[in-house]
N, CA, C and O atoms as a DFTB+ gen file, in Angstrom:
300 C
 N C O
     1  1      13.975      32.073     -12.440
     2  2      14.516      32.252     -11.098
     3  2      15.683      31.019     -10.798
     4  3      15.407      29.829     -10.948
     5  1      16.909      31.463     -10.392
     6  2      17.875      30.732     -10.362
     7  2      18.409      30.463      -8.911
     8  3      19.553      30.040      -8.752
     9  1      17.631      30.695      -7.932
    10  2      17.852      30.367      -6.424
    11  2      17.718      28.893      -6.090
    12  3      16.633      28.315      -6.142
    13  1      18.811      28.327      -5.759
    14  2      18.553      26.866      -5.240
    15  2      17.938      26.985      -3.996
    16  3      18.065      27.977      -3.278
    17  1      17.236      25.944      -3.704
    18  2      16.709      25.585      -2.633
    19  2      16.746      24.132      -2.000
    20  3      16.319      23.162      -2.626
    21  1      17.250      24.040      -0.796
    22  2      17.495      22.674      -0.274
    23  2      16.284      22.133       0.486
    24  3      15.906      22.511       1.595
    25  1      15.594      20.946      -0.480
    26  2      14.462      20.286       0.005
    27  2      14.922      19.262       1.130
    28  3      15.864      18.471       1.073
    29  1      13.872      19.510       2.343
    30  2      14.194      18.714       3.327
    31  2      13.624      17.441       3.311
    32  3      12.514      17.250       3.809
    33  1      14.392      16.387       2.692
    34  2      14.115      15.085       2.295
    35  2      13.686      14.083       3.508
    36  3      13.205      12.975       3.274
    37  1      13.886      14.533       4.710
    38  2      13.691      13.952       5.685
    39  2      12.079      14.180       6.231
    40  3      11.530      13.482       7.084
    41  1      11.505      15.275       5.553
    42  2      10.001      15.639       5.724
    43  2       9.318      14.958       4.968
    44  3       8.110      15.055       5.182
    45  1       9.635      14.255       4.104
    46  2       8.613      13.323       3.137
    47  2       8.444      12.402       3.722
    48  3       9.246      11.938       4.534
    49  1       7.258      11.892       3.407
    50  2       6.563      10.749       3.836
    51  2       7.049       9.241       2.897
    52  3       6.842       9.201       1.684
    53  1       7.584       8.276       3.505
    54  2       7.814       7.229       2.552
    55  2       6.698       6.872       1.709
    56  3       5.545       7.023       2.112
    57  1       6.990       6.361       0.451
    58  2       6.266       6.074      -0.267
    59  2       5.671       4.737      -0.100
    60  3       6.385       4.031       0.612
    61  1       4.511       4.102      -0.554
    62  2       4.249       2.767      -0.028
    63  2       3.180       2.592      -1.493
    64  3       2.492       3.508      -1.946
    65  1       3.247       1.433      -1.959
    66  2       2.504       0.957      -3.272
    67  2       1.214       0.037      -2.963
    68  3       1.329      -0.937      -2.219
    69  1      -0.018       0.378      -3.558
    70  2      -1.222      -0.217      -3.327
    71  2      -1.735      -0.877      -4.493
    72  3      -2.188      -0.260      -5.457
    73  1      -1.653      -2.389      -4.394
    74  2      -2.041      -2.883      -5.876
    75  2      -3.042      -4.133      -5.249
    76  3      -2.957      -4.715      -4.168
    77  1      -4.044      -4.309      -6.396
    78  2      -5.053      -5.348      -6.315
    79  2      -4.438      -6.738      -6.214
    80  3      -3.437      -7.011      -6.876
    81  1      -5.010      -7.621      -5.407
    82  2      -4.494      -9.048      -5.220
    83  2      -5.748      -9.682      -5.296
    84  3      -6.752      -9.345      -4.670
    85  1      -5.637     -10.698      -6.161
    86  2      -6.844     -11.818      -6.329
    87  2      -6.872     -12.691      -5.228
    88  3      -5.810     -13.271      -5.006
    89  1      -7.745     -12.913      -4.540
    90  2      -7.938     -14.075      -3.437
    91  2      -7.167     -15.377      -3.554
    92  3      -6.432     -15.949      -2.749
    93  1      -7.547     -15.681      -4.791
    94  2      -6.865     -16.958      -5.316
    95  2      -5.451     -17.119      -5.362
    96  3      -5.018     -18.272      -5.347
    97  1      -4.553     -16.038      -5.423
    98  2      -3.387     -16.064      -5.357
    99  2      -2.615     -16.197      -4.132
   100  3      -1.397     -16.360      -4.063
   101  1      -3.547     -16.102      -3.052
   102  2      -3.135     -15.859      -1.643
   103  2      -2.656     -17.371      -1.217
   104  3      -3.077     -18.302      -1.904
   105  1      -1.799     -17.642      -0.117
   106  2      -1.752     -18.948       0.319
   107  2      -2.911     -19.272       0.901
   108  3      -3.730     -18.463       1.336
   109  1      -3.021     -20.731       0.922
   110  2      -4.395     -21.437       1.629
   111  2      -4.908     -20.902       2.743
   112  3      -6.097     -20.598       2.834
   113  1      -3.897     -20.717       3.847
   114  2      -4.610     -20.133       5.031
   115  2      -4.968     -18.880       5.068
   116  3      -5.763     -18.503       5.928
   117  1      -4.477     -18.075       4.202
   118  2      -4.822     -16.592       4.030
   119  2      -6.108     -16.654       3.547
   120  3      -6.911     -15.998       4.209
   121  1      -6.624     -17.339       2.435
   122  2      -7.765     -17.519       1.504
   123  2      -8.959     -18.043       2.617
   124  3     -10.132     -17.738       2.401
   125  1      -8.643     -18.724       3.631
   126  2      -9.702     -19.135       4.610
   127  2     -10.177     -18.018       5.345
   128  3     -11.364     -17.923       5.657
   129  1      -9.134     -16.976       5.708
   130  2      -9.489     -15.725       6.623
   131  2     -10.345     -14.892       5.648
   132  3     -11.305     -14.384       6.227
   133  1     -10.270     -14.601       4.306
   134  2     -10.820     -13.532       3.486
   135  2     -12.388     -13.935       3.371
   136  3     -13.174     -13.055       3.021
   137  1     -12.841     -15.172       3.641
   138  2     -14.169     -15.552       3.241
   139  2     -14.460     -15.575       2.016
   140  3     -13.793     -16.256       1.237
   141  1     -15.574     -14.792       1.588
   142  2     -16.142     -14.785      -0.035
   143  2     -15.278     -13.675      -0.735
   144  3     -15.067     -13.874      -1.931
   145  1     -14.748     -12.541      -0.180
   146  2     -13.839     -11.688      -1.049
   147  2     -13.014     -12.408      -2.225
   148  3     -12.249     -13.362      -2.083
   149  1     -13.316     -11.788      -3.335
   150  2     -12.367     -12.037      -4.512
   151  2     -11.085     -11.342      -4.793
   152  3     -10.022     -11.826      -5.180
   153  1     -11.352     -10.278      -4.558
   154  2     -10.369      -9.087      -4.630
   155  2     -10.006      -8.529      -3.231
   156  3     -10.902      -8.231      -2.440
   157  1      -8.817      -8.398      -2.951
   158  2      -8.242      -7.593      -1.771
   159  2      -7.102      -6.606      -2.252
   160  3      -6.667      -6.696      -3.400
   161  1      -6.685      -5.783      -1.475
   162  2      -5.587      -4.604      -1.784
   163  2      -4.541      -4.811      -0.930
   164  3      -4.857      -4.858       0.259
   165  1      -3.213      -4.969      -1.237
   166  2      -2.098      -5.010      -0.645
   167  2      -1.247      -3.795      -0.583
   168  3      -1.035      -3.174      -1.624
   169  1      -0.676      -3.350       0.687
   170  2      -0.064      -2.345       0.656
   171  2       1.488      -2.694       0.705
   172  3       1.791      -3.666       1.397
   173  1       2.475      -2.029       0.066
   174  2       3.886      -2.772      -0.082
   175  2       4.803      -1.611       0.060
   176  3       4.556      -0.621      -0.628
   177  1       5.790      -1.597       0.828
   178  2       6.917      -0.751       0.905
   179  2       7.567      -0.673      -0.358
   180  3       7.150      -1.194      -1.393
   181  1       8.878       0.175      -0.198
   182  2       9.544       0.446      -1.670
   183  2      10.389      -1.059      -1.988
   184  3      10.744      -1.376      -3.123
   185  1      10.597      -1.785      -0.932
   186  2      11.369      -3.245      -1.336
   187  2      10.693      -4.404      -1.518
   188  3      11.122      -5.543      -1.708
   189  1       9.253      -3.861      -1.415
   190  2       8.273      -5.148      -2.112
   191  2       7.725      -5.855      -0.833
   192  3       7.002      -6.839      -0.993
   193  1       8.003      -5.446       0.351
   194  2       7.371      -6.352       1.400
   195  2       5.913      -5.912       1.658
   196  3       5.559      -4.734       1.606
   197  1       5.100      -6.938       1.939
   198  2       3.697      -6.687       2.271
   199  2       3.567      -6.085       3.405
   200  3       3.943      -6.745       4.374
   201  1       3.055      -4.786       3.661
   202  2       2.794      -4.287       4.914
   203  2       1.483      -4.626       5.266
   204  3       1.321      -4.814       6.472
   205  1       0.590      -4.744       4.610
   206  2      -0.912      -4.929       4.987
   207  2      -1.634      -5.579       3.893
   208  3      -1.138      -5.634       2.768
   209  1      -2.997      -6.165       4.217
   210  2      -3.751      -6.648       3.089
   211  2      -5.035      -6.343       3.767
   212  3      -5.374      -6.651       4.910
   213  1      -5.868      -5.504       2.618
   214  2      -7.122      -4.983       3.288
   215  2      -8.333      -5.371       2.212
   216  3      -8.055      -5.850       1.112
   217  1      -9.544      -5.150       2.583
   218  2     -10.686      -5.610       1.830
   219  2     -10.930      -4.522       0.561
   220  3     -11.443      -4.897      -0.493
   221  1     -10.585      -3.402       0.746
   222  2     -11.059      -2.595      -0.581
   223  2      -9.841      -1.725      -0.670
   224  3      -8.971      -1.768       0.200
   225  1      -9.767      -0.879      -1.788
   226  2      -8.677       0.219      -2.179
   227  2      -8.649       1.376      -1.315
   228  3      -7.598       1.823      -0.858
   229  1      -9.883       1.906      -1.064
   230  2     -10.148       3.149      -0.397
   231  2      -9.646       2.785       1.004
   232  3      -9.145       3.754       1.576
   233  1      -9.645       1.776       1.629
   234  2      -8.973       1.275       2.923
   235  2      -7.521       1.315       3.232
   236  3      -6.934       1.732       4.231
   237  1      -7.032       0.716       2.002
   238  2      -5.657       0.867       1.747
   239  2      -4.848       2.248       1.545
   240  3      -3.676       2.424       1.876
   241  1      -5.538       3.011       1.055
   242  2      -5.182       4.486       1.119
   243  2      -5.171       4.986       2.482
   244  3      -4.117       5.400       2.966
   245  1      -6.308       4.984       3.172
   246  2      -6.626       5.466       4.471
   247  2      -5.699       4.855       5.518
   248  3      -5.258       5.637       6.360
   249  1      -5.339       3.579       5.590
   250  2      -4.714       2.807       6.241
   251  2      -3.011       3.460       6.021
   252  3      -2.323       3.772       6.993
   253  1      -2.650       3.550       4.950
   254  2      -1.245       4.071       4.839
   255  2      -1.215       5.701       5.240
   256  3      -0.335       6.045       6.028
   257  1      -2.036       6.600       4.788
   258  2      -2.164       7.906       5.304
   259  2      -2.163       7.914       6.731
   260  3      -1.404       8.753       7.217
   261  1      -2.840       7.170       7.580
   262  2      -3.208       7.106       8.806
   263  2      -1.656       6.754       9.590
   264  3      -1.427       7.105      10.747
   265  1      -0.769       6.083       8.821
   266  2       0.646       5.758       9.329
   267  2       1.619       6.688       8.799
   268  3       2.784       6.367       9.031
   269  1       1.451       7.704       8.179
   270  2       2.316       8.779       7.762
   271  2       3.213       8.054       6.496
   272  3       4.440       8.108       6.416
   273  1       2.437       7.461       5.666
   274  2       2.908       6.914       4.474
   275  2       2.050       7.659       3.080
   276  3       0.896       8.084       3.032
   277  1       3.085       7.618       2.044
   278  2       2.241       8.296       1.093
   279  2       1.892       7.235       0.006
   280  3       2.799       6.896      -0.755
   281  1       0.612       6.663      -0.136
   282  2       0.246       5.416      -0.997
   283  2       0.042       6.171      -2.436
   284  3      -0.369       7.319      -2.611
   285  1       0.441       5.212      -3.414
   286  2       0.425       5.386      -4.938
   287  2      -0.229       4.110      -5.565
   288  3      -0.003       3.171      -4.801
   289  1      -0.852       3.761      -6.505
   290  2      -1.264       2.701      -7.090
   291  2      -0.160       2.255      -7.977
   292  3       0.591       2.980      -8.630
   293  1      -0.170       0.922      -7.905
   294  2       0.808      -0.012      -8.839
   295  2       0.073      -0.910      -9.583
   296  3      -0.900      -1.388      -9.001
   297  1       0.296      -1.295     -10.807
   298  2      -0.308      -2.291     -11.418
   299  2       0.409      -3.512     -11.540
   300  3      -0.107      -4.478     -12.102
């Protein structure tokens, strides 16, 4: 098939990256807020800016999708 198709790039949802964060790596004021959690999950935009910090991976993906973002895991 040699038919060209123009993809509607504006219809794509922006990609965000979900990565695991150790609570010990957070600033002290944030560590006080997370209580006894040892691991959290951060949602970052394509420029690396942290958009959200949540308690578990599933919540990070749900949060992203609820905000019309396309989450992917990053190591």
